[in-house]
ChimeraX commands (.cxc) that place a marker at each C-alpha (Angstrom):
marker #1 position 0.00,0.00,0.00 radius 0.5
marker #1 position 2.97,2.33,0.62 radius 0.5
marker #1 position 3.96,1.82,-3.01 radius 0.5
marker #1 position 0.53,2.90,-4.18 radius 0.5
marker #1 position 0.52,5.89,-1.87 radius 0.5
marker #1 position 3.91,6.95,-3.24 radius 0.5
marker #1 position 2.68,6.64,-6.81 radius 0.5
marker #1 position -0.33,8.77,-6.04 radius 0.5
marker #1 position 1.79,11.46,-4.42 radius 0.5
marker #1 position 4.15,11.53,-7.37 radius 0.5
marker #1 position 1.55,12.18,-10.02 radius 0.5
marker #1 position -0.73,14.25,-7.82 radius 0.5
marker #1 position 2.00,16.54,-6.56 radius 0.5
marker #1 position 1.15,20.05,-7.47 radius 0.5
marker #1 position -1.90,19.16,-9.52 radius 0.5
marker #1 position -5.27,18.11,-8.26 radius 0.5
marker #1 position -6.86,18.26,-11.69 radius 0.5
marker #1 position -5.90,17.44,-15.24 radius 0.5
marker #1 position -5.72,20.55,-17.45 radius 0.5
marker #1 position -8.38,19.00,-19.70 radius 0.5
marker #1 position -10.79,18.57,-16.82 radius 0.5
marker #1 position -10.22,14.97,-15.72 radius 0.5
marker #1 position -9.45,14.01,-12.14 radius 0.5
marker #1 position -6.28,12.04,-11.52 radius 0.5
marker #1 position -6.22,8.79,-9.62 radius 0.5
marker #1 position -5.02,5.21,-9.66 radius 0.5
marker #1 position -6.26,1.66,-9.57 radius 0.5
marker #1 position -6.75,0.02,-6.20 radius 0.5
marker #1 position -7.98,-3.34,-4.94 radius 0.5
marker #1 position -9.51,-4.96,-1.88 radius 0.5
marker #1 position -7.28,-7.98,-1.35 radius 0.5
marker #1 position -8.52,-11.25,0.09 radius 0.5
marker #1 position -6.03,-12.17,2.80 radius 0.5
marker #1 position -6.13,-15.96,3.13 radius 0.5
marker #1 position -5.13,-17.31,6.52 radius 0.5
marker #1 position -5.35,-20.63,8.35 radius 0.5
marker #1 position -7.96,-20.95,11.11 radius 0.5
marker #1 position -5.46,-23.07,13.06 radius 0.5
marker #1 position -1.75,-22.69,13.67 radius 0.5
marker #1 position 0.84,-25.14,12.39 radius 0.5
marker #1 position 3.77,-25.87,10.12 radius 0.5
marker #1 position 3.27,-25.27,6.40 radius 0.5
marker #1 position 3.97,-28.52,4.59 radius 0.5
marker #1 position 2.91,-27.62,1.05 radius 0.5
marker #1 position 2.33,-24.49,-1.00 radius 0.5
marker #1 position 0.18,-25.18,-4.05 radius 0.5
marker #1 position 0.26,-21.73,-5.71 radius 0.5
marker #1 position 2.75,-19.07,-6.75 radius 0.5
marker #1 position 2.57,-15.32,-7.34 radius 0.5
marker #1 position 0.56,-14.39,-10.41 radius 0.5
marker #1 position -1.21,-17.75,-10.60 radius 0.5
marker #1 position -4.93,-17.58,-11.28 radius 0.5
marker #1 position -6.95,-19.58,-8.76 radius 0.5
marker #1 position -10.57,-20.68,-8.83 radius 0.5
marker #1 position -12.95,-21.55,-6.05 radius 0.5
marker #1 position -12.03,-24.89,-4.54 radius 0.5
marker #1 position -8.37,-24.82,-5.67 radius 0.5
marker #1 position -5.88,-25.94,-3.04 radius 0.5
marker #1 position -3.76,-23.07,-1.74 radius 0.5
marker #1 position -1.61,-24.62,0.99 radius 0.5
marker #1 position -1.58,-27.38,3.60 radius 0.5
marker #1 position -0.53,-27.52,7.23 radius 0.5
marker #1 position 0.92,-30.44,9.17 radius 0.5
marker #1 position -2.03,-32.63,10.21 radius 0.5
marker #1 position -0.42,-35.25,12.47 radius 0.5
marker #1 position -2.28,-34.19,15.61 radius 0.5
marker #1 position -5.61,-33.72,13.83 radius 0.5
marker #1 position -5.37,-37.11,12.07 radius 0.5
marker #1 position -4.67,-38.82,15.41 radius 0.5
marker #1 position -7.64,-37.06,17.00 radius 0.5
marker #1 position -9.86,-38.13,14.15 radius 0.5
marker #1 position -8.70,-41.77,14.39 radius 0.5
marker #1 position -9.30,-41.79,18.12 radius 0.5
marker #1 position -12.81,-40.37,17.72 radius 0.5
marker #1 position -13.60,-42.99,15.07 radius 0.5
marker #1 position -12.28,-45.84,17.24 radius 0.5
marker #1 position -14.36,-44.67,20.22 radius 0.5
marker #1 position -17.45,-44.55,18.02 radius 0.5
marker #1 position -16.86,-48.08,16.70 radius 0.5
marker #1 position -16.51,-49.37,20.26 radius 0.5
marker #1 position -19.68,-47.61,21.40 radius 0.5
marker #1 position -21.66,-49.05,18.47 radius 0.5
marker #1 position -20.41,-52.55,19.34 radius 0.5
marker #1 position -21.55,-52.05,22.94 radius 0.5
marker #1 position -24.94,-50.91,21.68 radius 0.5
marker #1 position -25.32,-54.01,19.51 radius 0.5
marker #1 position -24.41,-56.20,22.46 radius 0.5
marker #1 position -26.88,-54.44,24.74 radius 0.5
marker #1 position -29.65,-54.69,22.14 radius 0.5
marker #1 position -29.07,-58.44,22.05 radius 0.5
marker #1 position -29.23,-58.50,25.84 radius 0.5
marker #1 position -32.51,-56.55,25.77 radius 0.5
marker #1 position -33.98,-59.13,23.40 radius 0.5
marker #1 position -33.03,-61.90,25.82 radius 0.5
marker #1 position -34.36,-60.08,28.91 radius 0.5
marker #1 position -37.60,-59.25,27.10 radius 0.5
marker #1 position -38.11,-62.88,26.18 radius 0.5
marker #1 position -37.31,-63.92,29.75 radius 0.5
marker #1 position -39.81,-61.40,31.11 radius 0.5
marker #1 position -42.50,-62.78,28.80 radius 0.5
marker #1 position -41.71,-66.32,29.99 radius 0.5
marker #1 position -41.87,-65.32,33.66 radius 0.5
marker #1 position -45.17,-63.49,33.08 radius 0.5
marker #1 position -46.58,-66.70,31.60 radius 0.5
marker #1 position -45.42,-68.77,34.55 radius 0.5
marker #1 position -46.87,-66.33,37.07 radius 0.5
marker #1 position -50.15,-66.27,35.15 radius 0.5
marker #1 position -50.54,-70.00,35.63 radius 0.5
marker #1 position -49.10,-69.97,39.17 radius 0.5
marker #1 position -46.09,-71.97,37.98 radius 0.5
marker #1 position -43.37,-69.48,38.75 radius 0.5
marker #1 position -42.16,-67.24,41.55 radius 0.5
marker #1 position -43.17,-63.59,41.45 radius 0.5
marker #1 position -39.65,-62.62,42.62 radius 0.5
marker #1 position -38.21,-64.20,39.45 radius 0.5
marker #1 position -40.73,-62.27,37.35 radius 0.5
marker #1 position -39.81,-59.00,39.11 radius 0.5
marker #1 position -36.10,-59.66,38.54 radius 0.5
marker #1 position -36.71,-60.29,34.83 radius 0.5
marker #1 position -38.68,-57.03,34.58 radius 0.5
marker #1 position -35.90,-55.13,36.35 radius 0.5
marker #1 position -33.29,-56.61,34.00 radius 0.5
marker #1 position -35.32,-55.54,30.96 radius 0.5
marker #1 position -35.71,-51.98,32.26 radius 0.5
marker #1 position -32.00,-51.71,33.04 radius 0.5
marker #1 position -31.17,-52.91,29.55 radius 0.5
marker #1 position -33.53,-50.32,27.99 radius 0.5
marker #1 position -31.92,-47.58,30.08 radius 0.5
marker #1 position -28.46,-48.75,29.05 radius 0.5
marker #1 position -29.46,-48.69,25.38 radius 0.5
marker #1 position -30.80,-45.14,25.70 radius 0.5
marker #1 position -27.57,-44.08,27.38 radius 0.5
marker #1 position -25.43,-45.69,24.69 radius 0.5
marker #1 position -27.44,-44.07,21.90 radius 0.5
marker #1 position -26.97,-40.66,23.53 radius 0.5
marker #1 position -23.24,-41.31,23.83 radius 0.5
marker #1 position -23.08,-42.41,20.20 radius 0.5
marker #1 position -24.79,-39.19,19.09 radius 0.5
marker #1 position -22.15,-37.19,20.98 radius 0.5
marker #1 position -19.37,-39.32,19.52 radius 0.5
marker #1 position -20.72,-38.83,16.00 radius 0.5
marker #1 position -20.65,-35.08,16.58 radius 0.5
marker #1 position -17.10,-35.37,17.93 radius 0.5
marker #1 position -16.10,-37.34,14.84 radius 0.5
marker #1 position -17.59,-34.69,12.57 radius 0.5
marker #1 position -15.67,-32.04,14.51 radius 0.5
marker #1 position -12.46,-34.06,14.17 radius 0.5
marker #1 position -13.10,-34.49,10.43 radius 0.5
marker #1 position -13.62,-30.74,10.09 radius 0.5
marker #1 position -10.44,-29.97,12.03 radius 0.5
marker #1 position -8.54,-32.32,9.73 radius 0.5
marker #1 position -10.08,-30.77,6.61 radius 0.5
marker #1 position -9.03,-27.31,7.83 radius 0.5
marker #1 position -5.40,-28.33,7.44 radius 0.5
marker #1 position -5.95,-28.11,3.68 radius 0.5
marker #1 position -6.87,-24.54,2.81 radius 0.5
marker #1 position -8.77,-24.07,-0.46 radius 0.5
marker #1 position -9.77,-20.87,-2.20 radius 0.5
marker #1 position -13.23,-19.54,-1.44 radius 0.5
marker #1 position -12.78,-16.76,-3.98 radius 0.5
marker #1 position -11.04,-16.43,-7.35 radius 0.5
marker #1 position -8.42,-14.19,-8.86 radius 0.5
marker #1 position -4.64,-13.91,-9.25 radius 0.5
marker #1 position -2.33,-14.61,-6.32 radius 0.5
marker #1 position -0.83,-11.23,-5.46 radius 0.5
marker #1 position 1.61,-12.23,-2.74 radius 0.5
marker #1 position 2.81,-15.12,-0.56 radius 0.5
marker #1 position 3.96,-14.36,2.96 radius 0.5
marker #1 position 5.04,-17.80,4.23 radius 0.5
marker #1 position 6.68,-20.80,2.64 radius 0.5
marker #1 position 6.84,-24.56,3.44 radius 0.5
marker #1 position 8.83,-25.22,6.59 radius 0.5
marker #1 position 7.62,-22.07,8.35 radius 0.5
marker #1 position 5.27,-22.05,11.33 radius 0.5
marker #1 position 2.21,-19.80,11.25 radius 0.5
marker #1 position -0.11,-18.74,14.05 radius 0.5
marker #1 position -3.90,-18.92,13.71 radius 0.5
marker #1 position -5.45,-16.18,11.53 radius 0.5
marker #1 position -2.05,-15.21,10.07 radius 0.5
marker #1 position -2.28,-14.22,6.40 radius 0.5
marker #1 position -0.34,-16.63,4.20 radius 0.5
marker #1 position -1.59,-15.82,0.69 radius 0.5
marker #1 position -3.29,-12.75,-0.76 radius 0.5
marker #1 position -5.66,-12.93,-3.73 radius 0.5
marker #1 position -7.17,-10.04,-5.65 radius 0.5
marker #1 position -10.66,-10.96,-6.90 radius 0.5
marker #1 position -11.31,-9.06,-10.16 radius 0.5
marker #1 position -14.60,-7.71,-8.79 radius 0.5
marker #1 position -12.65,-6.01,-5.98 radius 0.5
marker #1 position -10.66,-3.72,-8.30 radius 0.5
marker #1 position -11.73,-0.07,-8.16 radius 0.5
marker #1 position -10.29,3.41,-8.68 radius 0.5
marker #1 position -9.31,6.00,-6.12 radius 0.5
marker #1 position -9.06,9.56,-7.36 radius 0.5
marker #1 position -8.82,13.07,-5.98 radius 0.5
marker #1 position -11.20,15.95,-6.62 radius 0.5
marker #1 position -10.05,19.57,-6.07 radius 0.5
marker #1 position -11.86,21.52,-3.38 radius 0.5
marker #1 position -13.15,23.95,-6.03 radius 0.5
marker #1 position -15.03,21.12,-7.82 radius 0.5
marker #1 position -15.99,19.01,-4.82 radius 0.5
marker #1 position -19.55,20.35,-4.58 radius 0.5
marker #1 position -20.37,18.71,-7.92 radius 0.5
marker #1 position -19.46,15.19,-6.70 radius 0.5
marker #1 position -22.01,12.94,-5.00 radius 0.5
marker #1 position -22.48,9.29,-4.11 radius 0.5
marker #1 position -24.00,7.26,-6.92 radius 0.5
marker #1 position -22.63,9.61,-9.56 radius 0.5
marker #1 position -21.55,7.97,-12.79 radius 0.5
marker #1 position -17.99,8.58,-13.95 radius 0.5
marker #1 position -15.85,7.48,-16.88 radius 0.5
marker #1 position -12.37,6.10,-16.36 radius 0.5
marker #1 position -9.59,6.26,-18.93 radius 0.5
marker #1 position -5.97,5.17,-18.84 radius 0.5
marker #1 position -3.09,4.61,-21.25 radius 0.5
marker #1 position -3.73,1.60,-23.47 radius 0.5
marker #1 position -7.16,0.70,-22.05 radius 0.5
marker #1 position -10.69,1.29,-23.24 radius 0.5
marker #1 position -12.91,3.76,-21.37 radius 0.5
marker #1 position -14.83,2.23,-18.45 radius 0.5
marker #1 position -17.82,3.50,-16.54 radius 0.5
marker #1 position -18.12,3.30,-12.77 radius 0.5
marker #1 position -20.19,4.63,-9.89 radius 0.5
marker #1 position -18.92,6.82,-7.05 radius 0.5
marker #1 position -19.19,4.68,-3.89 radius 0.5
marker #1 position -17.10,6.62,-1.38 radius 0.5
marker #1 position -16.29,10.26,-0.67 radius 0.5
marker #1 position -13.87,11.20,2.09 radius 0.5
marker #1 position -15.37,13.34,4.84 radius 0.5
marker #1 position -12.21,15.43,5.18 radius 0.5
marker #1 position -10.00,17.13,2.65 radius 0.5
marker #1 position -6.26,16.64,2.39 radius 0.5
marker #1 position -3.31,18.47,0.89 radius 0.5
marker #1 position -1.25,17.42,-2.10 radius 0.5
marker #1 position 1.54,18.26,-1.81 radius 0.5
marker #1 position 1.61,19.13,1.92 radius 0.5
marker #1 position 1.44,22.89,2.35 radius 0.5
marker #1 position 0.42,25.37,5.00 radius 0.5
marker #1 position -3.22,26.25,4.44 radius 0.5
marker #1 position -4.04,29.78,3.38 radius 0.5
marker #1 position -6.64,31.48,1.24 radius 0.5
marker #1 position -4.16,31.54,-1.62 radius 0.5
marker #1 position -3.65,27.80,-1.85 radius 0.5
marker #1 position -7.18,26.45,-1.44 radius 0.5
marker #1 position -6.88,24.97,-4.92 radius 0.5
marker #1 position -4.36,22.51,-3.50 radius 0.5
marker #1 position -6.98,20.94,-1.26 radius 0.5
marker #1 position -8.37,17.68,-2.64 radius 0.5
marker #1 position -10.97,15.14,-1.53 radius 0.5
marker #1 position -10.38,11.41,-1.88 radius 0.5
marker #1 position -13.12,9.64,-3.84 radius 0.5
marker #1 position -13.60,6.01,-4.87 radius 0.5
marker #1 position -15.60,4.53,-7.74 radius 0.5
marker #1 position -16.50,0.93,-8.47 radius 0.5
marker #1 position -18.19,-1.05,-11.19 radius 0.5
marker #1 position -20.15,-4.28,-11.02 radius 0.5
marker #1 position -17.69,-7.08,-11.63 radius 0.5
marker #1 position -14.70,-4.81,-11.04 radius 0.5
marker #1 position -12.54,-2.73,-13.37 radius 0.5
marker #1 position -10.00,-3.97,-15.91 radius 0.5
marker #1 position -7.03,-2.09,-14.48 radius 0.5
marker #1 position -4.12,-2.91,-12.22 radius 0.5
marker #1 position -3.63,-1.59,-8.70 radius 0.5
marker #1 position -1.29,1.39,-8.86 radius 0.5
marker #1 position -2.08,2.09,-12.52 radius 0.5
marker #1 position -2.61,5.86,-13.14 radius 0.5
marker #1 position -6.06,6.77,-14.46 radius 0.5
marker #1 position -8.10,9.82,-15.32 radius 0.5
marker #1 position -11.68,10.10,-14.12 radius 0.5
marker #1 position -14.30,12.17,-15.90 radius 0.5
marker #1 position -17.74,13.09,-14.54 radius 0.5
marker #1 position -20.72,12.07,-16.67 radius 0.5
marker link #1:1,2 radius 0.2
marker link #1:2,3 radius 0.2
marker link #1:3,4 radius 0.2
marker link #1:4,5 radius 0.2
marker link #1:5,6 radius 0.2
marker link #1:6,7 radius 0.2
marker link #1:7,8 radius 0.2
marker link #1:8,9 radius 0.2
marker link #1:9,10 radius 0.2
marker link #1:10,11 radius 0.2
marker link #1:11,12 radius 0.2
marker link #1:12,13 radius 0.2
marker link #1:13,14 radius 0.2
marker link #1:14,15 radius 0.2
marker link #1:15,16 radius 0.2
marker link #1:16,17 radius 0.2
marker link #1:17,18 radius 0.2
marker link #1:18,19 radius 0.2
marker link #1:19,20 radius 0.2
marker link #1:20,21 radius 0.2
marker link #1:21,22 radius 0.2
marker link #1:22,23 radius 0.2
marker link #1:23,24 radius 0.2
marker link #1:24,25 radius 0.2
marker link #1:25,26 radius 0.2
marker link #1:26,27 radius 0.2
marker link #1:27,28 radius 0.2
marker link #1:28,29 radius 0.2
marker link #1:29,30 radius 0.2
marker link #1:30,31 radius 0.2
marker link #1:31,32 radius 0.2
marker link #1:32,33 radius 0.2
marker link #1:33,34 radius 0.2
marker link #1:34,35 radius 0.2
marker link #1:35,36 radius 0.2
marker link #1:36,37 radius 0.2
marker link #1:37,38 radius 0.2
marker link #1:38,39 radius 0.2
marker link #1:39,40 radius 0.2
marker link #1:40,41 radius 0.2
marker link #1:41,42 radius 0.2
marker link #1:42,43 radius 0.2
marker link #1:43,44 radius 0.2
marker link #1:44,45 radius 0.2
marker link #1:45,46 radius 0.2
marker link #1:46,47 radius 0.2
marker link #1:47,48 radius 0.2
marker link #1:48,49 radius 0.2
marker link #1:49,50 radius 0.2
marker link #1:50,51 radius 0.2
marker link #1:51,52 radius 0.2
marker link #1:52,53 radius 0.2
marker link #1:53,54 radius 0.2
marker link #1:54,55 radius 0.2
marker link #1:55,56 radius 0.2
marker link #1:56,57 radius 0.2
marker link #1:57,58 radius 0.2
marker link #1:58,59 radius 0.2
marker link #1:59,60 radius 0.2
marker link #1:60,61 radius 0.2
marker link #1:61,62 radius 0.2
marker link #1:62,63 radius 0.2
marker link #1:63,64 radius 0.2
marker link #1:64,65 radius 0.2
marker link #1:65,66 radius 0.2
marker link #1:66,67 radius 0.2
marker link #1:67,68 radius 0.2
marker link #1:68,69 radius 0.2
marker link #1:69,70 radius 0.2
marker link #1:70,71 radius 0.2
marker link #1:71,72 radius 0.2
marker link #1:72,73 radius 0.2
marker link #1:73,74 radius 0.2
marker link #1:74,75 radius 0.2
marker link #1:75,76 radius 0.2
marker link #1:76,77 radius 0.2
marker link #1:77,78 radius 0.2
marker link #1:78,79 radius 0.2
marker link #1:79,80 radius 0.2
marker link #1:80,81 radius 0.2
marker link #1:81,82 radius 0.2
marker link #1:82,83 radius 0.2
marker link #1:83,84 radius 0.2
marker link #1:84,85 radius 0.2
marker link #1:85,86 radius 0.2
marker link #1:86,87 radius 0.2
marker link #1:87,88 radius 0.2
marker link #1:88,89 radius 0.2
marker link #1:89,90 radius 0.2
marker link #1:90,91 radius 0.2
marker link #1:91,92 radius 0.2
marker link #1:92,93 radius 0.2
marker link #1:93,94 radius 0.2
marker link #1:94,95 radius 0.2
marker link #1:95,96 radius 0.2
marker link #1:96,97 radius 0.2
marker link #1:97,98 radius 0.2
marker link #1:98,99 radius 0.2
marker link #1:99,100 radius 0.2
marker link #1:100,101 radius 0.2
marker link #1:101,102 radius 0.2
marker link #1:102,103 radius 0.2
marker link #1:103,104 radius 0.2
marker link #1:104,105 radius 0.2
marker link #1:105,106 radius 0.2
marker link #1:106,107 radius 0.2
marker link #1:107,108 radius 0.2
marker link #1:108,109 radius 0.2
marker link #1:109,110 radius 0.2
marker link #1:110,111 radius 0.2
marker link #1:111,112 radius 0.2
marker link #1:112,113 radius 0.2
marker link #1:113,114 radius 0.2
marker link #1:114,115 radius 0.2
marker link #1:115,116 radius 0.2
marker link #1:116,117 radius 0.2
marker link #1:117,118 radius 0.2
marker link #1:118,119 radius 0.2
marker link #1:119,120 radius 0.2
marker link #1:120,121 radius 0.2
marker link #1:121,122 radius 0.2
marker link #1:122,123 radius 0.2
marker link #1:123,124 radius 0.2
marker link #1:124,125 radius 0.2
marker link #1:125,126 radius 0.2
marker link #1:126,127 radius 0.2
marker link #1:127,128 radius 0.2
marker link #1:128,129 radius 0.2
marker link #1:129,130 radius 0.2
marker link #1:130,131 radius 0.2
marker link #1:131,132 radius 0.2
marker link #1:132,133 radius 0.2
marker link #1:133,134 radius 0.2
marker link #1:134,135 radius 0.2
marker link #1:135,136 radius 0.2
marker link #1:136,137 radius 0.2
marker link #1:137,138 radius 0.2
marker link #1:138,139 radius 0.2
marker link #1:139,140 radius 0.2
marker link #1:140,141 radius 0.2
marker link #1:141,142 radius 0.2
marker link #1:142,143 radius 0.2
marker link #1:143,144 radius 0.2
marker link #1:144,145 radius 0.2
marker link #1:145,146 radius 0.2
marker link #1:146,147 radius 0.2
marker link #1:147,148 radius 0.2
marker link #1:148,149 radius 0.2
marker link #1:149,150 radius 0.2
marker link #1:150,151 radius 0.2
marker link #1:151,152 radius 0.2
marker link #1:152,153 radius 0.2
marker link #1:153,154 radius 0.2
marker link #1:154,155 radius 0.2
marker link #1:155,156 radius 0.2
marker link #1:156,157 radius 0.2
marker link #1:157,158 radius 0.2
marker link #1:158,159 radius 0.2
marker link #1:159,160 radius 0.2
marker link #1:160,161 radius 0.2
marker link #1:161,162 radius 0.2
marker link #1:162,163 radius 0.2
marker link #1:163,164 radius 0.2
marker link #1:164,165 radius 0.2
marker link #1:165,166 radius 0.2
marker link #1:166,167 radius 0.2
marker link #1:167,168 radius 0.2
marker link #1:168,169 radius 0.2
marker link #1:169,170 radius 0.2
marker link #1:170,171 radius 0.2
marker link #1:171,172 radius 0.2
marker link #1:172,173 radius 0.2
marker link #1:173,174 radius 0.2
marker link #1:174,175 radius 0.2
marker link #1:175,176 radius 0.2
marker link #1:176,177 radius 0.2
marker link #1:177,178 radius 0.2
marker link #1:178,179 radius 0.2
marker link #1:179,180 radius 0.2
marker link #1:180,181 radius 0.2
marker link #1:181,182 radius 0.2
marker link #1:182,183 radius 0.2
marker link #1:183,184 radius 0.2
marker link #1:184,185 radius 0.2
marker link #1:185,186 radius 0.2
marker link #1:186,187 radius 0.2
marker link #1:187,188 radius 0.2
marker link #1:188,189 radius 0.2
marker link #1:189,190 radius 0.2
marker link #1:190,191 radius 0.2
marker link #1:191,192 radius 0.2
marker link #1:192,193 radius 0.2
marker link #1:193,194 radius 0.2
marker link #1:194,195 radius 0.2
marker link #1:195,196 radius 0.2
marker link #1:196,197 radius 0.2
marker link #1:197,198 radius 0.2
marker link #1:198,199 radius 0.2
marker link #1:199,200 radius 0.2
marker link #1:200,201 radius 0.2
marker link #1:201,202 radius 0.2
marker link #1:202,203 radius 0.2
marker link #1:203,204 radius 0.2
marker link #1:204,205 radius 0.2
marker link #1:205,206 radius 0.2
marker link #1:206,207 radius 0.2
marker link #1:207,208 radius 0.2
marker link #1:208,209 radius 0.2
marker link #1:209,210 radius 0.2
marker link #1:210,211 radius 0.2
marker link #1:211,212 radius 0.2
marker link #1:212,213 radius 0.2
marker link #1:213,214 radius 0.2
marker link #1:214,215 radius 0.2
marker link #1:215,216 radius 0.2
marker link #1:216,217 radius 0.2
marker link #1:217,218 radius 0.2
marker link #1:218,219 radius 0.2
marker link #1:219,220 radius 0.2
marker link #1:220,221 radius 0.2
marker link #1:221,222 radius 0.2
marker link #1:222,223 radius 0.2
marker link #1:223,224 radius 0.2
marker link #1:224,225 radius 0.2
marker link #1:225,226 radius 0.2
marker link #1:226,227 radius 0.2
marker link #1:227,228 radius 0.2
marker link #1:228,229 radius 0.2
marker link #1:229,230 radius 0.2
marker link #1:230,231 radius 0.2
marker link #1:231,232 radius 0.2
marker link #1:232,233 radius 0.2
marker link #1:233,234 radius 0.2
marker link #1:234,235 radius 0.2
marker link #1:235,236 radius 0.2
marker link #1:236,237 radius 0.2
marker link #1:237,238 radius 0.2
marker link #1:238,239 radius 0.2
marker link #1:239,240 radius 0.2
marker link #1:240,241 radius 0.2
marker link #1:241,242 radius 0.2
marker link #1:242,243 radius 0.2
marker link #1:243,244 radius 0.2
marker link #1:244,245 radius 0.2
marker link #1:245,246 radius 0.2
marker link #1:246,247 radius 0.2
marker link #1:247,248 radius 0.2
marker link #1:248,249 radius 0.2
marker link #1:249,250 radius 0.2
marker link #1:250,251 radius 0.2
marker link #1:251,252 radius 0.2
marker link #1:252,253 radius 0.2
marker link #1:253,254 radius 0.2
marker link #1:254,255 radius 0.2
marker link #1:255,256 radius 0.2
marker link #1:256,257 radius 0.2
marker link #1:257,258 radius 0.2
marker link #1:258,259 radius 0.2
marker link #1:259,260 radius 0.2
marker link #1:260,261 radius 0.2
marker link #1:261,262 radius 0.2
marker link #1:262,263 radius 0.2
marker link #1:263,264 radius 0.2
marker link #1:264,265 radius 0.2
marker link #1:265,266 radius 0.2
marker link #1:266,267 radius 0.2
marker link #1:267,268 radius 0.2
marker link #1:268,269 radius 0.2
marker link #1:269,270 radius 0.2
marker link #1:270,271 radius 0.2
marker link #1:271,272 radius 0.2
view
C-alpha cells in the first residue's frame, strides 16, 4: 500500500486536476487475505505469485499429524460404542423374552413372582443402558464430525477467485492462527481512487456515474461509492486562502464485476 501511496503522491503533486478537466487517480484493490484458522507448520504451497486460482483450488496445507490422530481416536471410540450398543440390544432381546416367559409362569401360578420381578428389572436396566449408549453415540458422532472438520481445515482451499498477489510464508515455516499466508485479488474487488479539487468538490455525490480512462485501455464507466469526509493536501502545504486549490478530496468509484485495471495504474476520471 505504501507503493501505491507513493505513486499517487508523485503524479498528484502540485496538480489536483488534469488541465483537460479529468481528475487524476489510480487503480486500487480490496485484497482477500487468506489465513489458516489453526496454527501449524506449512507442509505444502500449491500456488505461486501471479497464478490464477478458482474456487475450490488448493492453496496450501498444514501439518495434520495431531488432527489425524484425533480423528482416528474419535472414530475408534465410536466403533466401540456401536459394538456395545449391539451387544446391549441383544441383551434386551433376551431379557424381554425372559420377562414374557416369567409373566406366563406367574399367570398359571407356575413361577415365583420374585423371578418375574427380577426379569422385569433386567429388561428396564437394559432399555436404560441402550438409551444411554445411543446418547453417547450421538455425541461421539458429533465429535467425529468435529475431528473431520479440524482435519479438513489443514488443507486450505480458495473460497474466492483471482490472481495470487503475494505469498507471505513458505513450506517449513510455522504460522499462528489467523495469520495471512496468501493474498488474492478478486477481479470484482478492483476499483479506482481519485482526488477531486476543493473547487469542484460540490459537484461530486455518491452514486454519480464517472468514466475512467488510462493509457492503453478502453474507457470504463463506474459509480462513485465513497467520498472522504475530510479534505487533504497534495503536496503538503500550509493552508491559506491563496492555496485552497491545493486541497483535494479522496473519492472512490467501483463497477459491477470490477474494473479492468491494475492496482497502482494511473487513471483519469471524468464526470458524466
